[in-house]
N, CA, C and O atoms as a Tripos MOL2 file, in Angstrom:
@<TRIPOS>MOLECULE
protein
  276   275    69     0     0
PROTEIN
NO_CHARGES

@<TRIPOS>ATOM
      1 N           9.3440    7.6330   27.8060 N.3       1 MET1
      2 CA          9.3680    6.6370   26.7440 C.3       1 MET1
      3 C           9.5110    7.3420   25.3900 C.2       1 MET1
      4 O           8.7430    8.2560   25.0900 O.2       1 MET1
      5 N          10.4750    6.9310   24.5780 N.am      2 PRO2
      6 CA         10.6320    7.5940   23.2840 C.3       2 PRO2
      7 C           9.5020    7.2380   22.3270 C.2       2 PRO2
      8 O           8.8600    6.1940   22.4430 O.2       2 PRO2
      9 N           9.2820    8.1390   21.3840 N.am      3 LYS3
     10 CA          8.2530    7.8830   20.3810 C.3       3 LYS3
     11 C           8.7550    6.8480   19.3860 C.2       3 LYS3
     12 O           9.9550    6.7460   19.1340 O.2       3 LYS3
     13 N           7.8270    6.0810   18.8240 N.am      4 MET4
     14 CA          8.1850    5.1390   17.7660 C.3       4 MET4
     15 C           8.2700    5.9010   16.4520 C.2       4 MET4
     16 O           7.5410    6.8700   16.2390 O.2       4 MET4
     17 N           9.1650    5.4570   15.5710 N.am      5 LYS5
     18 CA          9.3100    6.1130   14.2730 C.3       5 LYS5
     19 C           8.5070    5.3540   13.2240 C.2       5 LYS5
     20 O           8.4790    4.1240   13.2130 O.2       5 LYS5
     21 N           7.8630    6.1000   12.3530 N.am      6 THR6
     22 CA          7.1490    5.5200   11.2250 C.3       6 THR6
     23 C           8.1580    5.1320   10.1580 C.2       6 THR6
     24 O           9.0780    5.8950    9.8610 O.2       6 THR6
     25 N           7.9920    3.9490    9.5800 N.am      7 HIS7
     26 CA          8.8420    3.5130    8.4690 C.3       7 HIS7
     27 C           8.4250    4.3300    7.2520 C.2       7 HIS7
     28 O           7.3300    4.1490    6.7200 O.2       7 HIS7
     29 N           9.3040    5.2320    6.8140 N.am      8 ARG8
     30 CA          8.9050    6.2250    5.8170 C.3       8 ARG8
     31 C           8.5600    5.6150    4.4640 C.2       8 ARG8
     32 O           7.6600    6.1100    3.7850 O.2       8 ARG8
     33 N           9.2470    4.5610    4.0580 N.am      9 SER9
     34 CA          8.9060    3.9550    2.7730 C.3       9 SER9
     35 C           7.5350    3.2930    2.8450 C.2       9 SER9
     36 O           6.7970    3.2850    1.8600 O.2       9 SER9
     37 N           7.1910    2.7400    4.0010 N.am     10 ALA10
     38 CA          5.8580    2.1390    4.1700 C.3      10 ALA10
     39 C           4.7830    3.2190    4.1430 C.2      10 ALA10
     40 O           3.7070    3.0090    3.5850 O.2      10 ALA10
     41 N           5.0650    4.3600    4.7360 N.am     11 ALA11
     42 CA          4.0960    5.4490    4.7590 C.3      11 ALA11
     43 C           3.8080    5.9630    3.3470 C.2      11 ALA11
     44 O           2.7060    6.4280    3.0570 O.2      11 ALA11
     45 N           4.8290    5.8690    2.4610 N.am     12 LYS12
     46 CA          4.6300    6.3140    1.0840 C.3      12 LYS12
     47 C           3.9270    5.2680    0.2330 C.2      12 LYS12
     48 O           3.2510    5.6130   -0.7370 O.2      12 LYS12
     49 N           4.0780    3.9960    0.5830 N.am     13 ARG13
     50 CA          3.5200    2.9140   -0.2290 C.3      13 ARG13
     51 C           2.0740    2.6020    0.0900 C.2      13 ARG13
     52 O           1.3300    2.1860   -0.7980 O.2      13 ARG13
     53 N           1.6570    2.7880    1.3210 N.am     14 TYR14
     54 CA          0.3240    2.3820    1.7480 C.3      14 TYR14
     55 C          -0.5250    3.5940    2.0880 C.2      14 TYR14
     56 O          -0.0210    4.6240    2.5360 O.2      14 TYR14
     57 N          -1.8250    3.4470    1.8660 N.am     15 LYS15
     58 CA         -2.7830    4.4730    2.2610 C.3      15 LYS15
     59 C          -3.7640    3.8370    3.2410 C.2      15 LYS15
     60 O          -4.1330    2.6730    3.0900 O.2      15 LYS15
     61 N          -4.1770    4.5940    4.2270 N.am     16 ILE16
     62 CA         -5.1150    4.1040    5.2320 C.3      16 ILE16
     63 C          -6.4620    4.7550    4.9830 C.2      16 ILE16
     64 O          -6.5520    5.9750    4.8460 O.2      16 ILE16
     65 N          -7.5080    3.9440    4.9220 N.am     17 THR17
     66 CA         -8.8470    4.4920    4.7320 C.3      17 THR17
     67 C          -9.4010    4.9410    6.0790 C.2      17 THR17
     68 O          -8.8190    4.6590    7.1270 O.2      17 THR17
     69 N         -10.5140    5.6340    6.0390 N.am     18 ALA18
     70 CA        -11.1360    6.1230    7.2750 C.3      18 ALA18
     71 C         -11.6050    4.9710    8.1460 C.2      18 ALA18
     72 O         -11.6530    5.1010    9.3690 O.2      18 ALA18
     73 N         -11.9520    3.8460    7.5330 N.am     19 SER19
     74 CA        -12.4050    2.6940    8.3160 C.3      19 SER19
     75 C         -11.2410    1.8380    8.8060 C.2      19 SER19
     76 O         -11.4590    0.8600    9.5210 O.2      19 SER19
     77 N          -9.9970    2.1900    8.4300 N.am     20 GLY20
     78 CA         -8.8330    1.4750    8.9410 C.3      20 GLY20
     79 C          -8.2450    0.4470    7.9960 C.2      20 GLY20
     80 O          -7.2900   -0.2380    8.3610 O.2      20 GLY20
     81 N          -8.7880    0.3160    6.7880 N.am     21 LYS21
     82 CA         -8.2240   -0.6280    5.8320 C.3      21 LYS21
     83 C          -6.9150   -0.0720    5.2880 C.2      21 LYS21
     84 O          -6.7460    1.1430    5.1810 O.2      21 LYS21
     85 N          -5.9920   -0.9620    4.9470 N.am     22 ILE22
     86 CA         -4.7090   -0.5620    4.3850 C.3      22 ILE22
     87 C          -4.7240   -0.9220    2.9000 C.2      22 ILE22
     88 O          -4.9430   -2.0760    2.5300 O.2      22 ILE22
     89 N          -4.4860    0.0870    2.0560 N.am     23 LEU23
     90 CA         -4.5220   -0.1170    0.6160 C.3      23 LEU23
     91 C          -3.1180   -0.0380    0.0370 C.2      23 LEU23
     92 O          -2.2540    0.6680    0.5570 O.2      23 LEU23
     93 N          -2.9070   -0.7760   -1.0540 N.am     24 ARG24
     94 CA         -1.6270   -0.7700   -1.7520 C.3      24 ARG24
     95 C          -1.8830   -0.6680   -3.2430 C.2      24 ARG24
     96 O          -2.9890   -0.9350   -3.7120 O.2      24 ARG24
     97 N          -0.8440   -0.2780   -3.9950 N.am     25 ARG25
     98 CA         -0.9470   -0.2930   -5.4490 C.3      25 ARG25
     99 C          -0.7170   -1.7060   -5.9480 C.2      25 ARG25
    100 O          -0.1030   -2.5180   -5.2560 O.2      25 ARG25
    101 N          -1.2040   -2.0070   -7.1420 N.am     26 GLN26
    102 CA         -0.9890   -3.3190   -7.7130 C.3      26 GLN26
    103 C           0.3370   -3.3560   -8.4660 C.2      26 GLN26
    104 O           0.7490   -2.3670   -9.0720 O.2      26 GLN26
    105 N           0.9880   -4.4960   -8.4170 N.am     27 ALA27
    106 CA          2.2830   -4.6570   -9.0770 C.3      27 ALA27
    107 C           2.0910   -4.8250  -10.5760 C.2      27 ALA27
    108 O           1.0220   -5.2310  -11.0310 O.2      27 ALA27
    109 N           3.1320   -4.5120  -11.3440 N.am     28 GLY28
    110 CA          3.1300   -4.8030  -12.7630 C.3      28 GLY28
    111 C           2.8910   -3.6200  -13.6720 C.2      28 GLY28
    112 O           2.7120   -3.8070  -14.8750 O.2      28 GLY28
    113 N           2.8810   -2.3980  -13.1400 N.am     29 LYS29
    114 CA          2.6590   -1.2300  -13.9970 C.3      29 LYS29
    115 C           3.8320   -0.2700  -13.9810 C.2      29 LYS29
    116 O           3.6890    0.8780  -14.4000 O.2      29 LYS29
    117 N           4.9730   -0.7040  -13.5140 N.am     30 GLY30
    118 CA          6.1160    0.1830  -13.4180 C.3      30 GLY30
    119 C           6.9050    0.3130  -14.7050 C.2      30 GLY30
    120 O           7.3450    1.4070  -15.0570 O.2      30 GLY30
    121 N           7.0900   -0.8080  -15.4190 N.am     31 HIS31
    122 CA          7.8980   -0.7890  -16.6360 C.3      31 HIS31
    123 C           7.5120   -1.9960  -17.4820 C.2      31 HIS31
    124 O           6.6790   -2.8060  -17.0730 O.2      31 HIS31
    125 N           8.1190   -2.1150  -18.6640 N.am     32 LEU32
    126 CA          7.8180   -3.1940  -19.6270 C.3      32 LEU32
    127 C           6.3430   -3.2020  -20.0030 C.2      32 LEU32
    128 O           5.6980   -4.2500  -20.0200 O.2      32 LEU32
    129 N           5.8180   -2.0140  -20.3040 N.am     33 LEU33
    130 CA          4.3870   -1.8960  -20.5680 C.3      33 LEU33
    131 C           4.0360   -2.0670  -22.0390 C.2      33 LEU33
    132 O           2.8580   -2.1960  -22.3720 O.2      33 LEU33
    133 N           5.0190   -2.0720  -22.9220 N.am     34 ALA34
    134 CA          4.7310   -2.0880  -24.3540 C.3      34 ALA34
    135 C           4.0410   -3.3760  -24.7930 C.2      34 ALA34
    136 O           3.1580   -3.3400  -25.6510 O.2      34 ALA34
    137 N           4.4260   -4.5010  -24.2220 N.am     35 HIS35
    138 CA          3.8450   -5.7700  -24.6720 C.3      35 HIS35
    139 C           2.5880   -6.1670  -23.8990 C.2      35 HIS35
    140 O           1.9380   -7.1520  -24.2510 O.2      35 HIS35
    141 N           2.2360   -5.4210  -22.8560 N.am     36 LYS36
    142 CA          1.0350   -5.7380  -22.0770 C.3      36 LYS36
    143 C          -0.1800   -5.1100  -22.7500 C.2      36 LYS36
    144 O          -0.1160   -3.9950  -23.2680 O.2      36 LYS36
    145 N          -1.2830   -5.8470  -22.7320 N.am     37 SER37
    146 CA         -2.4910   -5.3440  -23.3910 C.3      37 SER37
    147 C          -3.0760   -4.1840  -22.5900 C.2      37 SER37
    148 O          -2.8170   -4.0420  -21.3950 O.2      37 SER37
    149 N          -3.8570   -3.3720  -23.2620 N.am     38 GLN38
    150 CA         -4.4690   -2.2160  -22.6040 C.3      38 GLN38
    151 C          -5.4230   -2.6640  -21.5040 C.2      38 GLN38
    152 O          -5.4930   -2.0370  -20.4470 O.2      38 GLN38
    153 N          -6.1600   -3.7520  -21.7500 N.am     39 SER39
    154 CA         -7.1020   -4.2260  -20.7350 C.3      39 SER39
    155 C          -6.3610   -4.7170  -19.4930 C.2      39 SER39
    156 O          -6.8300   -4.5320  -18.3710 O.2      39 SER39
    157 N          -5.2120   -5.3390  -19.6970 N.am     40 ARG40
    158 CA         -4.4080   -5.7970  -18.5610 C.3      40 ARG40
    159 C          -3.8950   -4.6130  -17.7520 C.2      40 ARG40
    160 O          -3.9110   -4.6400  -16.5210 O.2      40 ARG40
    161 N          -3.4400   -3.5730  -18.4500 N.am     41 LYS41
    162 CA         -2.9470   -2.3760  -17.7600 C.3      41 LYS41
    163 C          -4.0830   -1.6660  -17.0260 C.2      41 LYS41
    164 O          -3.8760   -1.1260  -15.9400 O.2      41 LYS41
    165 N          -5.2640   -1.6640  -17.6040 N.am     42 ASN42
    166 CA         -6.4170   -1.0540  -16.9380 C.3      42 ASN42
    167 C          -6.7970   -1.8180  -15.6790 C.2      42 ASN42
    168 O          -7.1690   -1.2140  -14.6730 O.2      42 ASN42
    169 N          -6.7060   -3.1370  -15.7290 N.am     43 ARG43
    170 CA         -7.0240   -3.9620  -14.5550 C.3      43 ARG43
    171 C          -6.0760   -3.6820  -13.3950 C.2      43 ARG43
    172 O          -6.4610   -3.7910  -12.2310 O.2      43 ARG43
    173 N          -4.8410   -3.3230  -13.7150 N.am     44 LEU44
    174 CA         -3.8410   -3.0810  -12.6800 C.3      44 LEU44
    175 C          -3.9280   -1.6770  -12.0940 C.2      44 LEU44
    176 O          -3.1810   -1.3530  -11.1710 O.2      44 LEU44
    177 N          -4.8210   -0.8410  -12.6090 N.am     45 THR45
    178 CA         -4.9860    0.5170  -12.1090 C.3      45 THR45
    179 C          -5.7760    0.4760  -10.7950 C.2      45 THR45
    180 O          -6.6470   -0.3720  -10.6010 O.2      45 THR45
    181 N          -5.4570    1.3870   -9.9270 N.am     46 GLY46
    182 CA         -6.2310    1.5080   -8.6970 C.3      46 GLY46
    183 C          -5.5880    0.8030   -7.5260 C.2      46 GLY46
    184 O          -4.5770    0.1140   -7.6650 O.2      46 GLY46
    185 N          -6.1910    0.9880   -6.3790 N.am     47 MET47
    186 CA         -5.6610    0.4470   -5.1370 C.3      47 MET47
    187 C          -6.4790   -0.7750   -4.7230 C.2      47 MET47
    188 O          -7.6790   -0.8540   -4.9900 O.2      47 MET47
    189 N          -5.8140   -1.7240   -4.0700 N.am     48 VAL48
    190 CA         -6.4780   -2.9040   -3.5300 C.3      48 VAL48
    191 C          -6.0630   -3.0560   -2.0720 C.2      48 VAL48
    192 O          -5.0370   -2.5220   -1.6510 O.2      48 VAL48
    193 N          -6.8610   -3.7790   -1.3140 N.am     49 GLU49
    194 CA         -6.5590   -3.9920    0.0920 C.3      49 GLU49
    195 C          -5.4140   -4.9960    0.2190 C.2      49 GLU49
    196 O          -5.2870   -5.9050   -0.6010 O.2      49 GLU49
    197 N          -4.5860   -4.8300    1.2450 N.am     50 ILE50
    198 CA         -3.4530   -5.7420    1.4130 C.3      50 ILE50
    199 C          -3.9510   -7.1030    1.8970 C.2      50 ILE50
    200 O          -5.0400   -7.2210    2.4580 O.2      50 ILE50
    201 N          -3.1300   -8.1240    1.6670 N.am     51 PHE51
    202 CA         -3.4280   -9.4900    2.0790 C.3      51 PHE51
    203 C          -3.4560   -9.5620    3.6100 C.2      51 PHE51
    204 O          -2.6450   -8.9330    4.2900 O.2      51 PHE51
    205 N          -4.3950  -10.3340    4.1280 N.am     52 GLU52
    206 CA         -4.5950  -10.4270    5.5760 C.3      52 GLU52
    207 C          -3.3270  -10.8960    6.3030 C.2      52 GLU52
    208 O          -3.0610  -10.4700    7.4270 O.2      52 GLU52
    209 N          -2.5520  -11.7670    5.6610 N.am     53 GLY53
    210 CA         -1.3290  -12.2820    6.2880 C.3      53 GLY53
    211 C          -0.2420  -11.2420    6.4470 C.2      53 GLY53
    212 O           0.6430  -11.4000    7.2890 O.2      53 GLY53
    213 N          -0.2880  -10.1730    5.6530 N.am     54 ASN54
    214 CA          0.7220   -9.1150    5.7370 C.3      54 ASN54
    215 C           0.2890   -7.9520    6.6180 C.2      54 ASN54
    216 O           1.0580   -7.0160    6.8400 O.2      54 ASN54
    217 N          -0.9260   -8.0080    7.1150 N.am     55 LYS55
    218 CA         -1.4650   -6.8730    7.8630 C.3      55 LYS55
    219 C          -0.6510   -6.5630    9.1210 C.2      55 LYS55
    220 O          -0.4330   -5.3950    9.4430 O.2      55 LYS55
    221 N          -0.2020   -7.5960    9.8310 N.am     56 ALA56
    222 CA          0.5620   -7.3730   11.0630 C.3      56 ALA56
    223 C           1.8960   -6.7080   10.7610 C.2      56 ALA56
    224 O           2.3330   -5.8360   11.5120 O.2      56 ALA56
    225 N           2.5560   -7.1090    9.6630 N.am     57 LEU57
    226 CA          3.8550   -6.5240    9.3030 C.3      57 LEU57
    227 C           3.7180   -5.0550    8.9460 C.2      57 LEU57
    228 O           4.5180   -4.2260    9.3780 O.2      57 LEU57
    229 N           2.7010   -4.7370    8.1530 N.am     58 VAL58
    230 CA          2.5120   -3.3550    7.7210 C.3      58 VAL58
    231 C           2.0830   -2.4830    8.8940 C.2      58 VAL58
    232 O           2.5210   -1.3390    9.0120 O.2      58 VAL58
    233 N           1.2420   -3.0090    9.7460 N.am     59 THR59
    234 CA          0.7820   -2.2540   10.9130 C.3      59 THR59
    235 C           1.9540   -1.9240   11.8400 C.2      59 THR59
    236 O           1.9890   -0.8630   12.4630 O.2      59 THR59
    237 N           2.9110   -2.8530   11.9190 N.am     60 LYS60
    238 CA          4.0960   -2.6100   12.7460 C.3      60 LYS60
    239 C           4.9400   -1.4630   12.1780 C.2      60 LYS60
    240 O           5.5480   -0.7020   12.9310 O.2      60 LYS60
    241 N           4.9730   -1.3460   10.8450 N.am     61 GLU61
    242 CA          5.7380   -0.2780   10.2140 C.3      61 GLU61
    243 C           5.0390    1.0730   10.3230 C.2      61 GLU61
    244 O           5.6840    2.1150   10.2170 O.2      61 GLU61
    245 N           3.7190    1.0600   10.5330 N.am     62 LEU62
    246 CA          2.9470    2.2920   10.6500 C.3      62 LEU62
    247 C           2.3390    2.3690   12.0550 C.2      62 LEU62
    248 O           1.1410    2.1340   12.2160 O.2      62 LEU62
    249 N           3.1470    2.6940   13.0750 N.am     63 PRO63
    250 CA          2.6150    2.6670   14.4340 C.3      63 PRO63
    251 C           1.5250    3.7120   14.6690 C.2      63 PRO63
    252 O           0.6410    3.5050   15.5000 O.2      63 PRO63
    253 N           1.5830    4.8410   13.9390 N.am     64 TYR64
    254 CA          0.5740    5.8750   14.1100 C.3      64 TYR64
    255 C          -0.3520    5.8360   12.9150 C.2      64 TYR64
    256 O          -0.5200    6.8200   12.1950 O.2      64 TYR64
    257 N          -0.9470    4.6720   12.7250 N.am     65 LYS65
    258 CA         -1.7830    4.3720   11.5530 C.3      65 LYS65
    259 C          -2.9000    5.3930   11.3750 C.2      65 LYS65
    260 O          -3.2860    5.7250   10.2540 O.2      65 LYS65
    261 N          -3.4000    5.8730   12.4740 N.am     66 LYS66
    262 CA         -4.5170    6.8050   12.4480 C.3      66 LYS66
    263 C          -4.1730    8.0850   11.7040 C.2      66 LYS66
    264 O          -5.0500    8.7180   11.1160 O.2      66 LYS66
    265 N          -2.9010    8.4690   11.7280 N.am     67 TYR67
    266 CA         -2.4920    9.7430   11.1550 C.3      67 TYR67
    267 C          -1.7510    9.5900    9.8340 C.2      67 TYR67
    268 O          -1.1710   10.5620    9.3510 O.2      67 TYR67
    269 N          -1.7510    8.3940    9.2310 N.am     68 SER68
    270 CA         -0.9510    8.1460    8.0290 C.3      68 SER68
    271 C          -1.6270    8.5630    6.7470 C.2      68 SER68
    272 O          -1.0410    8.3940    5.6780 O.2      68 SER68
    273 N          -2.8290    9.0980    6.7980 N.am     69 ARG69
    274 CA         -3.5210    9.4350    5.5610 C.3      69 ARG69
    275 C          -2.8030   10.5630    4.9250 C.2      69 ARG69
    276 O          -3.2050   11.0280    3.8580 O.2      69 ARG69
@<TRIPOS>BOND
     1     1     2 1
     2     2     3 1
     3     3     4 2
     4     3     5 am
     5     5     6 1
     6     6     7 1
     7     7     8 2
     8     7     9 am
     9     9    10 1
    10    10    11 1
    11    11    12 2
    12    11    13 am
    13    13    14 1
    14    14    15 1
    15    15    16 2
    16    15    17 am
    17    17    18 1
    18    18    19 1
    19    19    20 2
    20    19    21 am
    21    21    22 1
    22    22    23 1
    23    23    24 2
    24    23    25 am
    25    25    26 1
    26    26    27 1
    27    27    28 2
    28    27    29 am
    29    29    30 1
    30    30    31 1
    31    31    32 2
    32    31    33 am
    33    33    34 1
    34    34    35 1
    35    35    36 2
    36    35    37 am
    37    37    38 1
    38    38    39 1
    39    39    40 2
    40    39    41 am
    41    41    42 1
    42    42    43 1
    43    43    44 2
    44    43    45 am
    45    45    46 1
    46    46    47 1
    47    47    48 2
    48    47    49 am
    49    49    50 1
    50    50    51 1
    51    51    52 2
    52    51    53 am
    53    53    54 1
    54    54    55 1
    55    55    56 2
    56    55    57 am
    57    57    58 1
    58    58    59 1
    59    59    60 2
    60    59    61 am
    61    61    62 1
    62    62    63 1
    63    63    64 2
    64    63    65 am
    65    65    66 1
    66    66    67 1
    67    67    68 2
    68    67    69 am
    69    69    70 1
    70    70    71 1
    71    71    72 2
    72    71    73 am
    73    73    74 1
    74    74    75 1
    75    75    76 2
    76    75    77 am
    77    77    78 1
    78    78    79 1
    79    79    80 2
    80    79    81 am
    81    81    82 1
    82    82    83 1
    83    83    84 2
    84    83    85 am
    85    85    86 1
    86    86    87 1
    87    87    88 2
    88    87    89 am
    89    89    90 1
    90    90    91 1
    91    91    92 2
    92    91    93 am
    93    93    94 1
    94    94    95 1
    95    95    96 2
    96    95    97 am
    97    97    98 1
    98    98    99 1
    99    99   100 2
   100    99   101 am
   101   101   102 1
   102   102   103 1
   103   103   104 2
   104   103   105 am
   105   105   106 1
   106   106   107 1
   107   107   108 2
   108   107   109 am
   109   109   110 1
   110   110   111 1
   111   111   112 2
   112   111   113 am
   113   113   114 1
   114   114   115 1
   115   115   116 2
   116   115   117 am
   117   117   118 1
   118   118   119 1
   119   119   120 2
   120   119   121 am
   121   121   122 1
   122   122   123 1
   123   123   124 2
   124   123   125 am
   125   125   126 1
   126   126   127 1
   127   127   128 2
   128   127   129 am
   129   129   130 1
   130   130   131 1
   131   131   132 2
   132   131   133 am
   133   133   134 1
   134   134   135 1
   135   135   136 2
   136   135   137 am
   137   137   138 1
   138   138   139 1
   139   139   140 2
   140   139   141 am
   141   141   142 1
   142   142   143 1
   143   143   144 2
   144   143   145 am
   145   145   146 1
   146   146   147 1
   147   147   148 2
   148   147   149 am
   149   149   150 1
   150   150   151 1
   151   151   152 2
   152   151   153 am
   153   153   154 1
   154   154   155 1
   155   155   156 2
   156   155   157 am
   157   157   158 1
   158   158   159 1
   159   159   160 2
   160   159   161 am
   161   161   162 1
   162   162   163 1
   163   163   164 2
   164   163   165 am
   165   165   166 1
   166   166   167 1
   167   167   168 2
   168   167   169 am
   169   169   170 1
   170   170   171 1
   171   171   172 2
   172   171   173 am
   173   173   174 1
   174   174   175 1
   175   175   176 2
   176   175   177 am
   177   177   178 1
   178   178   179 1
   179   179   180 2
   180   179   181 am
   181   181   182 1
   182   182   183 1
   183   183   184 2
   184   183   185 am
   185   185   186 1
   186   186   187 1
   187   187   188 2
   188   187   189 am
   189   189   190 1
   190   190   191 1
   191   191   192 2
   192   191   193 am
   193   193   194 1
   194   194   195 1
   195   195   196 2
   196   195   197 am
   197   197   198 1
   198   198   199 1
   199   199   200 2
   200   199   201 am
   201   201   202 1
   202   202   203 1
   203   203   204 2
   204   203   205 am
   205   205   206 1
   206   206   207 1
   207   207   208 2
   208   207   209 am
   209   209   210 1
   210   210   211 1
   211   211   212 2
   212   211   213 am
   213   213   214 1
   214   214   215 1
   215   215   216 2
   216   215   217 am
   217   217   218 1
   218   218   219 1
   219   219   220 2
   220   219   221 am
   221   221   222 1
   222   222   223 1
   223   223   224 2
   224   223   225 am
   225   225   226 1
   226   226   227 1
   227   227   228 2
   228   227   229 am
   229   229   230 1
   230   230   231 1
   231   231   232 2
   232   231   233 am
   233   233   234 1
   234   234   235 1
   235   235   236 2
   236   235   237 am
   237   237   238 1
   238   238   239 1
   239   239   240 2
   240   239   241 am
   241   241   242 1
   242   242   243 1
   243   243   244 2
   244   243   245 am
   245   245   246 1
   246   246   247 1
   247   247   248 2
   248   247   249 am
   249   249   250 1
   250   250   251 1
   251   251   252 2
   252   251   253 am
   253   253   254 1
   254   254   255 1
   255   255   256 2
   256   255   257 am
   257   257   258 1
   258   258   259 1
   259   259   260 2
   260   259   261 am
   261   261   262 1
   262   262   263 1
   263   263   264 2
   264   263   265 am
   265   265   266 1
   266   266   267 1
   267   267   268 2
   268   267   269 am
   269   269   270 1
   270   270   271 1
   271   271   272 2
   272   271   273 am
   273   273   274 1
   274   274   275 1
   275   275   276 2
@<TRIPOS>SUBSTRUCTURE
     1 MET1         2 RESIDUE 1 A MET
     2 PRO2         6 RESIDUE 1 A PRO
     3 LYS3        10 RESIDUE 1 A LYS
     4 MET4        14 RESIDUE 1 A MET
     5 LYS5        18 RESIDUE 1 A LYS
     6 THR6        22 RESIDUE 1 A THR
     7 HIS7        26 RESIDUE 1 A HIS
     8 ARG8        30 RESIDUE 1 A ARG
     9 SER9        34 RESIDUE 1 A SER
    10 ALA10       38 RESIDUE 1 A ALA
    11 ALA11       42 RESIDUE 1 A ALA
    12 LYS12       46 RESIDUE 1 A LYS
    13 ARG13       50 RESIDUE 1 A ARG
    14 TYR14       54 RESIDUE 1 A TYR
    15 LYS15       58 RESIDUE 1 A LYS
    16 ILE16       62 RESIDUE 1 A ILE
    17 THR17       66 RESIDUE 1 A THR
    18 ALA18       70 RESIDUE 1 A ALA
    19 SER19       74 RESIDUE 1 A SER
    20 GLY20       78 RESIDUE 1 A GLY
    21 LYS21       82 RESIDUE 1 A LYS
    22 ILE22       86 RESIDUE 1 A ILE
    23 LEU23       90 RESIDUE 1 A LEU
    24 ARG24       94 RESIDUE 1 A ARG
    25 ARG25       98 RESIDUE 1 A ARG
    26 GLN26      102 RESIDUE 1 A GLN
    27 ALA27      106 RESIDUE 1 A ALA
    28 GLY28      110 RESIDUE 1 A GLY
    29 LYS29      114 RESIDUE 1 A LYS
    30 GLY30      118 RESIDUE 1 A GLY
    31 HIS31      122 RESIDUE 1 A HIS
    32 LEU32      126 RESIDUE 1 A LEU
    33 LEU33      130 RESIDUE 1 A LEU
    34 ALA34      134 RESIDUE 1 A ALA
    35 HIS35      138 RESIDUE 1 A HIS
    36 LYS36      142 RESIDUE 1 A LYS
    37 SER37      146 RESIDUE 1 A SER
    38 GLN38      150 RESIDUE 1 A GLN
    39 SER39      154 RESIDUE 1 A SER
    40 ARG40      158 RESIDUE 1 A ARG
    41 LYS41      162 RESIDUE 1 A LYS
    42 ASN42      166 RESIDUE 1 A ASN
    43 ARG43      170 RESIDUE 1 A ARG
    44 LEU44      174 RESIDUE 1 A LEU
    45 THR45      178 RESIDUE 1 A THR
    46 GLY46      182 RESIDUE 1 A GLY
    47 MET47      186 RESIDUE 1 A MET
    48 VAL48      190 RESIDUE 1 A VAL
    49 GLU49      194 RESIDUE 1 A GLU
    50 ILE50      198 RESIDUE 1 A ILE
    51 PHE51      202 RESIDUE 1 A PHE
    52 GLU52      206 RESIDUE 1 A GLU
    53 GLY53      210 RESIDUE 1 A GLY
    54 ASN54      214 RESIDUE 1 A ASN
    55 LYS55      218 RESIDUE 1 A LYS
    56 ALA56      222 RESIDUE 1 A ALA
    57 LEU57      226 RESIDUE 1 A LEU
    58 VAL58      230 RESIDUE 1 A VAL
    59 THR59      234 RESIDUE 1 A THR
    60 LYS60      238 RESIDUE 1 A LYS
    61 GLU61      242 RESIDUE 1 A GLU
    62 LEU62      246 RESIDUE 1 A LEU
    63 PRO63      250 RESIDUE 1 A PRO
    64 TYR64      254 RESIDUE 1 A TYR
    65 LYS65      258 RESIDUE 1 A LYS
    66 LYS66      262 RESIDUE 1 A LYS
    67 TYR67      266 RESIDUE 1 A TYR
    68 SER68      270 RESIDUE 1 A SER
    69 ARG69      274 RESIDUE 1 A ARG
C-alpha cells in the first residue's frame, strides 16, 4: 500500500499541539495595516483553534498529524 502524501501548504499553515488540537493564524494581518488600529492588530496576533466544522477537512490534508509539529 502506498504512503499517503501530506498536503504541504496545509502543513505550513497549521500547527498541531501535543494534545492534538489544530491551530491556525488569524486572518487580517497580511496587508492594508495602515488604517487598522493598534488594538485591532494586537487582537489578531497569535494562534487560535480551527472551527470544529473544518476539522475533518484539515485532518484529511494532514494524514500523519502526529508528526506535523
